[in-house]
NUVEX-410242 format. One record per residue (C-alpha): residue in one letter; x, z, y. Coordinates in steps of 0.5 Angstrom, whole numbers, plus 500, padded with zeros to 3 digits. Layout:
% residues N
AXZY;...
//
This chain:
% residues 507
M500500500;N506501505;D509493505;P504488508;L501483503;L500478508;K503478515;L501474521;S507473526;G506470533;L501465531;T499460536;K494454536;A491450542;Y486445543;P485441549;G482445555;V483452550;V488456547;A484458541;N490463538;N495466543;D501470539;V496473534;S500478530;F498483525;N498485517;I494486511;R496491506;A494490498;G487494497;E485494504;V479492507;H481489514;A476487519;L477482524;L473483530;G471479537;E466475541;N464468540;G470464541;A475469541;G479465536;K477468529;S475462526;T481458528;L485464525;V482465518;K482457518;T490457519;I490462513;Y486458509;G490452510;L485448514;V489449521;K496448522;P499453528;D503450533;S507456533;G508463529;T509464522;M506467516;T508471510;L505472503;E508478499;G514477503;A515470502;P514464507;F507462507;T505455510;P499452507;A498445508;E491445505;P486449502;R488447495;V495450497;A492456500;R488457493;A494456489;A497462493;G492467492;I487466498;A480465497;M475464502;V467465502;F464461508;Q458463513;H455457511;F454455504;S457449501;L453448494;F449442491;E442444490;A441439485;L446442480;D446448476;V451454478;A456452473;E457445476;N457448483;V463453481;A467447477;L467443483;G471448487;M476449481;E482444481;N482444473;P476447471;P475449463;P470446459;M463447461;R461452455;D467456457;L466456464;A459458463;A461464459;R467466464;I462466470;K457470466;E463475464;V466476471;S459476475;E457482470;T463485471;Y463485479;G455487479;L453480481;P449478475;L448470475;D445465470;P450459469;S445455467;R440456473;I439450479;V442452485;G436450489;D432455485;L436461487;S435466493;A440466499;G443472496;E444469489;R447463492;Q452467496;R454470489;V455463487;E460463492;I463469491;I464468483;R467462485;C473465489;L473471484;L475466478;Q481464482;D483472481;P485472489;K490476492;V486476499;L479475500;I476472507;M469473508;D466470514;E459473516;P457475509;T451479510;S447474515;V442472510;L442478505;T437484504;P439491505;Q439492498;E443486497;V448488502;E449494498;I450491492;L455486496;F459492498;E459495491;T463489489;L468489495;R469496494;K471495486;L475489488;Q479494493;S480499488;E483493484;G488492489;T485485493;A486485500;I479483504;L479480511;Y472481513;I469478519;S462481522;H458482528;K454488524;L459493527;E455499523;E457495517;I464495519;R464502520;A461503513;L466498509;C473497513;D479501513;E482498520;A480493525;T484488529;V480486535;L481479538;R479477546;L480470548;G485468543;E489474543;V490481540;V487486545;G487492540;T486495533;C482501531;D479505525;P472503524;R471510520;T472514527;S470509532;S463508534;A459501534;R459502541;E466503542;M468497538;A463493542;E466495548;L473493546;M471486544;V468485550;G472488555;G467492559;T460496558;L455493553;H448492556;V442494552;P436490552;E431493556;R423491557;E417493560;I411494556;G405490558;E398488556;S397482552;G394476555;E390470553;T391467546;L395461547;M396459540;K391460534;I393458527;K387458522;G388458514;L395454515;S397451508;V402445508;A407443503;S414443504;P418437505;A424439502;E424439494;F427446494;G423449500;T417454500;S410451502;L406455507;K399458504;G393460508;I397462514;N393466520;L396468526;D394469534;I399468539;R398471546;A401471552;G406476554;D407478546;V414478542;I412477535;G417479530;I417475523;G421478518;G423475511;V428474506;A431467506;G427462503;N420464504;G418459508;Q421461515;D424454516;E417451514;L413455519;L417453525;A417446523;A409446523;L409450529;S414445533;G411439530;E416437525;I411438520;R404435522;T398439519;P391437518;A386438523;G383445524;N389449523;I393449529;F390450536;F394451543;H389453549;D383451544;Q386444543;D387442536;I395440536;G396439529;H397432529;H402432536;A409430535;P415435537;D415431544;L408432546;R408439544;R414440548;S410437554;L405442553;G409448553;I411449546;C419449545;A423451539;A430453536;P431452529;E436456524;E441450523;R444449529;M449444527;G445438526;H438440527;A438444533;A444440536;A447433535;P454435533;D458429536;M454428542;S456432549;L453438551;T450434557;E447429551;N444435547;A441438553;A437432555;L435431547;T430437548;G430438555;R428431558;K420432558;R420439561;K426438566;N424431568;L431428566;T428421566;K427416571;N423409569;G425410562;F432412563;I436418563;D438421569;W445423567;A446427573;S440431572;A442432565;R449434567;T446439572;F442442566;A447443562;E451446567;E446451568;I445453561;I453454560;E453459566;R447463565;F448464558;D456465558;V457459553;R465458552;T467451553;P471447558;G465443560;T459439559;A463433556;N465437550;A462435544;A457440540;R461441534;S467443539;L464450540;S464456536;G458457532;G456463537;N457459543;L453453540;Q447458539;K447461546;F447454548;V441452544;I437458545;G439458553;R437450553;E430452550;I429458555;L431455561;Q425450560;D420455561;P416454555;Q409458554;V410459547;L417459544;I419459537;V426461535;N429462528;Q435467527;P436467534;T442471534;W445469527;G453469528;V453472535;D457477537;A454484540;S454482547;A451475546;A446478542;A444483547;A444478552;I440473548;R435478546;Q434480553;A433473555;L427473550;L424479553;D425477560;L421470558;A415474555;A415479561;K414472565;G408471561;A410467555;A409468548;V415469543;I415468536;V422471533;I423469526;S429473523;Q432476517;D435482522;L430487521;D434492527;E433486531;L426485530;M424492531;E428492537;I424487541;S418486537;D411488539;Y408486533;F411485526;A409481520;A413479514;L413472510;N413472502;E413466498;G410462504;R404467505;L404471512;S402479512;P397481517;L400483524;R402490525;P404494531;A412494531;Q412501534;G412506528;L413502522;T418505517;V423502513;D419503507;E413500510;V417494512;G420493505;L414493502;M411488507;L417484505;G416484498;G409481498;A405488499;H400484504;D394488502;M396495505;E392498510;V394495517;A392496524;H387492527;V390488533;D384485538;A385478539;
//
């Protein structure tokens, strides 16, 4: 435990207009769970990609077990004992578990032997998996198990985990932590990235904090509070969202008996959804990933057209309205998948601002985009939501995940919608940015808009919601006032106990 297993010395990496890492140095020891903390854009992703062989540093060195370590590609890093579980899964839904695992191996054994090995390792580490199950039929937590088992079959010396709990239930998080503690006891070093600071405090032995690409401090998460760590990350006082509790206004949208088939082969169809959406309300909708969240947002935003008589806006049937027409009426949405769905990766931020803002921000003249106005709108988003980017000409894919999320959410809020539907608004976003996004949603509701927040972060939903409902297998529970709900009650609702006695909510 005394000598470092992995040593980083003076790592520097610059891109046009930004220094992602600047003279970054720290050590990771065998059997240590080491947290890497920082705001969005602080340089965490660049650093772990350097360790994993995806990025070549401009200067600096790494040593692994005392020997120089310069992986030219991930294959070299894996061979040396570095494994990584990415925030976004890289799995093929139409293939089974064993086939997906085999695709991540250099020289996979015969499929029968591999299936037996998967079963053995998964059970040993408390993450049981059936090698023959189709990945498209797995829950988000089970899919993460596939990614982890694929890494464990490499017998890694260092395991890098990037936001591993963002799609897990509280019960699945505890199972994951038990697995990581077992790996720790066996001498595996774990580099753990998360914006959930209470998790860091529960799991990690040491934390290195990055700010604007530089190491600004280290701390012991076991003795530091979440607020202390957050303020070290941002270099200032952390703002806590505040809201004024007001009366609900008129009903803006009404969903009546909405049943619609999912367009995705492994999606979840909606079944008999009923919901009244009123001005000034923040409605929190919770659920384990894959229970119809994407389909609900798509149906409300117009990506999925619905039968007549299911969705009304100001008493007008809008089930057949396309997204553009719904936006012009005042219904905006921000889907969960930011890269490729909420934003076009290779388009500039100006172009991405114009994609959804052209109607409500009047960004077209005589059928042509007014690029000066679009650029001004993009600049407003960047300034108001503290998006870290060199400028509006940069492509969406050049932003860190958290900064792109701030841009997408800001783009929708600044269109002053009457109804805003957002899915996972603070996924992968640091504590300071998450607080700012939540405050912006509360401010929008205070101005009289209705806000529907679909999220797997129950703490987030309880913090900002007036009413709470749970999605389970495409069914939505009745709304309940969020204030006073217990963890046990929420857990029952998430598990499908929708017939429990509920408080009446006057329309």
